[in-house]
Every structure is written in structure tokens, then in C-alpha cells.
C-alpha positions as CSV (number, residue, x, y, z in Angstrom):
1,M,-52.8,80.2,51.1
2,L,-51.2,77.1,52.7
3,N,-50.6,75.5,49.2
4,L,-48.9,78.7,48.1
5,T,-46.7,78.6,51.2
6,I,-45.8,75.0,50.5
7,G,-44.9,75.8,46.9
8,I,-42.7,78.8,48.0
9,I,-40.8,76.6,50.5
10,G,-40.2,73.9,47.9
11,M,-38.9,76.5,45.5
12,I,-36.6,78.0,48.1
13,L,-35.2,74.6,49.0
14,I,-34.4,73.8,45.3
15,L,-32.9,77.2,44.7
16,T,-30.9,77.0,47.8
17,A,-29.4,73.7,46.7
18,F,-28.6,75.2,43.3
19,I,-27.0,78.4,44.6
20,L,-24.9,76.5,47.2
21,D,-23.7,74.1,44.5
22,E,-22.6,77.0,42.4
23,F,-20.7,78.9,45.1
24,V,-19.7,76.5,47.9
25,K,-17.0,74.0,46.9
26,T,-17.9,71.5,49.7
27,F,-21.6,71.6,48.8
28,N,-22.2,69.7,45.5
29,Q,-24.3,67.0,43.9
30,N,-22.5,64.2,45.7
31,T,-23.5,65.4,49.2
32,V,-26.4,64.3,51.3
33,K,-27.4,67.8,52.1
34,Y,-27.7,68.8,48.4
35,N,-29.9,65.8,47.6
36,L,-32.0,66.2,50.7
37,L,-32.8,69.8,49.7
38,N,-33.7,68.7,46.2
39,L,-35.8,65.8,47.6
40,F,-37.9,67.8,50.0
41,G,-38.1,70.8,47.6
42,A,-39.3,68.6,44.7
43,G,-41.7,66.8,47.0
44,L,-43.3,70.1,48.1
45,L,-43.4,71.5,44.6
46,A,-45.0,68.2,43.4
47,Y,-47.7,68.6,46.0
48,Y,-48.2,72.2,45.0
49,A,-48.4,71.2,41.3
50,Y,-50.9,68.5,42.1
51,S,-53.1,71.0,44.0
52,L,-53.1,73.3,41.0
53,V,-53.7,70.4,38.6
54,A,-50.6,71.5,36.7
55,W,-49.7,68.1,35.2
56,P,-46.5,69.1,33.4
57,F,-45.1,70.8,36.5
58,L,-46.2,67.7,38.5
59,A,-44.3,65.4,36.2
60,L,-41.2,67.5,36.3
61,N,-41.1,67.5,40.1
62,L,-41.9,63.8,40.4
63,I,-39.0,63.0,38.2
64,W,-36.8,65.5,40.1
65,L,-37.9,63.8,43.4
66,A,-37.1,60.3,42.0
67,V,-33.7,61.3,40.8
68,A,-32.8,63.1,44.1
69,G,-34.1,60.0,46.0
70,Y,-32.1,57.6,43.9
71,K,-28.9,59.7,44.2
72,L,-29.4,60.0,48.0
73,V,-29.7,56.2,48.4
74,K,-26.6,55.8,46.2
75,I,-24.6,58.2,48.4
76,L,-25.8,56.6,51.6
77,N,-25.0,53.1,50.5
78,K,-21.5,54.2,49.5
79,N,-20.7,55.2,53.1
């Protein structure tokens, strides 16, 4: 049950980032908040995928996590 809850929270974080990016002009892919939501969401979903032994889903989320982390570092170094 805990693993499912972790997966749901991860999904909500990523979907929240996506929806806000679509409808809120000040919230986009170049903001810290957007990338933090993706970073934590992908991390939680990667854990969930690992617990299910769902290798394709794990690979997807590890790449998502890496890209969000890279973008976040890039944004933070720009300031």
C-alpha cells in the first residue's frame, strides 16, 4: 500500500507540473518549481517502478529524473 501511495504522489507531482505549464504563463520549463516537481515526481515514480520490477517504466523515470536534475542545476547556476 505504501508503494502505491508513493507512485500516486509521484504521478500527481508530474501531472501538476504539466498542467501548470500549460495554463499558467509564469510557470514553465525554465522555472525552479517546474523542475523540482518533475525531479521529485520522477524520483518517486522510479522507486515505484523498481518496486514493481517494471524495467521500461524505471528507465523512463530515471531519464526524466536526470533531465529534470540537469535542467534544475542549469537554472540555478544561471542565477
